N, C-alpha and C positions, 0 to 999 in steps of 0.2 A: 523471384526474383523472374524478370523476361530480360533474356539476353539479343540484339540485334546487331547480327553481326555483317556486313556488306562482303562477301565472298571476292567481287571482282573490284569494289572500291580501291581505293590509294593508297589505303593501310594498310598491314601488313596484318595478317587475321589475330595474332597474338598484343597486338598493340592495342586491338577496336575490344578486344577480351581483359586487358587491361584496362582500360578506361571504362567499361561496363562493370566490372566488378567496383572499380571506384564510385560509379556514377550511383550504381543501388546502395553503395556509405552512404554519401551524403545527401539522397533523398530516401533515409530510412529503408530501403528495401530488406537490406540489410544492416545488424544491429548489431553493436556490439556483444561479443561472445559469442555469435550465433553460426554453428559450423557449416562450413561450404560442402557444395555436394561433391563424391568421391571427386578423383581427376579421373575415372574409369566414367562415372555416370554423367559426369558434364561434357567428357568429350564424345560417348553416346548421344545426348540429348540433344547436342547441339550439332553434332554432325561432323567433328574437327579430331584433330589426331589425338590420343593421350599426351605423347609426349610437348604438343602446344600447350595443353592444360598445366602439365605439371611443370613448364617454363614459367609458366603465366602465376602459377602462385608462388616458385620459389624465388620470382622477380618482386612479387607483392609481399613476401616474408622478407627480402631483403632493403625493404623498405619500410619495415614495421606497420603496414598494414594487416596482412595477417600473421598468426602466429601457427607453428607447426606442432601438435601434441600428438599425443599416442596413437587418438582413432581418426586423424586427420589435420585439418589447418580448417582455423575458427579467423574471426574478425576481430583484430586485436579490441581487447574490451578498454584501453583504454581510451578517451574520450577525448583527449590531446596527444594526439601524433606527432611529435617531434618531427622535423625533417632532416633526412641525414646527406650528410654533405652530396651525395648523389643527387640526391631528391633536387637539392639547391640550384646543382649546377644543371639540372638538364632544364629546371625553371628557368634559369638564367638566359640557356640554349632558347626559348622558345621565345621568352621573350621579348630579345636579341632576333631575332626571326621576323618577332611581330611588327617590332620597328623597324623593321629593313622596308618591309611591305605598308605600311601606314608612312611612314616619310617616298615612298617611291609612287605610292599612288595621291599623293597629297591630301591625305585625310588626314582633317584636324583631332585634336584630344576628344573632344564632344562627340565627333563620328566613333570612335573607337568605343566611348563609354555607351553610348547608345547599343553598338553591338554586341558590348558585354551583358549587358542590360538583358539584350534580346536571347543570347543565351541560355543565359541564368535563367530564364521563362522557359525557353524551352526544354532544359535537361529537370527541373522541377515539375513541369507539365506531366511528365512520365508517370506518375507518380501513379 
């Protein structure tokens, strides 16, 4: 899986890594049951601190996206991952922020749907 991080972007590295792993799962680059690289290996490969990778893996474990096994972390083999209450709260907050921006900039529902379609196409073209 190719992980693209922007060290000088507006989002913290750990948030970018969370999104990249989730993107890898939804695009099929990471398949259910597949082991992830060890914390040490991934940190070395992408040039970030091991503690950051460990924080990301544990966060994704708490969201039921990754499972911890004796040999490391794997992508949850369950095809339907039920969102945790914390995940639902995060999604709600993200939608709240989107609605603020939508109304502040006088965007229509159609414009938001078009943006969502563009972003979806962008996510899946990375395959």
